[in-house]
N, C-alpha and C positions, 0 to 999 in steps of 0.2 A: 033177387038174393044171389049171393055168390057162395058156392060150396067149396071150402078149402080143407086141406089136410094139414094138421099140425103134428109135428114130430118133436118130441121132447128128449133131451140128452142130459146125462150125468145128474147133477143135483136138481136140475129143473124137472127131470123125469120123476124124481122122488117127491118133489113138492106137488106135482100134478097128479101123482098117483096112477099114472098110465104112461105108456110109451108113445101113444098116438091118439088123435082125436079128430073126428070130422065135425066141421062146424059150418053153419050157414051164417054168413055175415052180410050186411048191407053192401050194395054196390058202392064203390068209391071209398070204402073204409081204408084208413091209413094204418101203418104199423103202430103208430102211437095209439090210435083208437082201439086196435086189437089188444094191445097191452093193457089198456084201461079196462076193457071188457073182461079179459082173463083175470085181472086183479080183483074185479068185482065178483065174477062168477065163481072163482076158486080162491078164497081168501088166503090159503097157504102159499099162493104164488105172488101175492101182492108185493112183498119186499123184493123178490127176485126180479120183478118186472122193471125195477129201477136200473138194473145193470145188465140185463140179458142181452146176448148177441143174437141177432135174427138174420135168417137167410130167406130169400124168396127164390124158389126153384134153384137152390144151391149156389146162389150169389148173395153176398152180404147186402143187407138192406138197412136203410136209415128210417127214423121215425116218421118223416114226412112223405115217404113213398106210399103210393096207392097200391093196394093189393090187387093183382090181376085175377081174372076169372080162373077158377079151378087150380089155384096156386098150391104149391107144397111149401109150407112154412116150417123152417127149423128153428128151434130155440135152444141156445147153448149158454151155460154159465160163463162169466168172464174167464179168460185164460191168462195165467201169469207164469212167469218162469223165464229162463234164459237160454 
């Protein structure tokens, strides 16, 4: 198992009901898999997982990326503006 720390920001934090969470995930889990797990475990986050921006150790991450051991995952709502 891989112990990660999740950090939630702005409206994602509101939906999660907390600013951070420690979670054990299977080795080799991708960002996409993590999004599916969070949508299932925390129903209020399901809709947000479709457009959430994700970072791994403060670098932007894509759905197919494998989460490294002891990673810090940030989740942000989409940003708009000019």
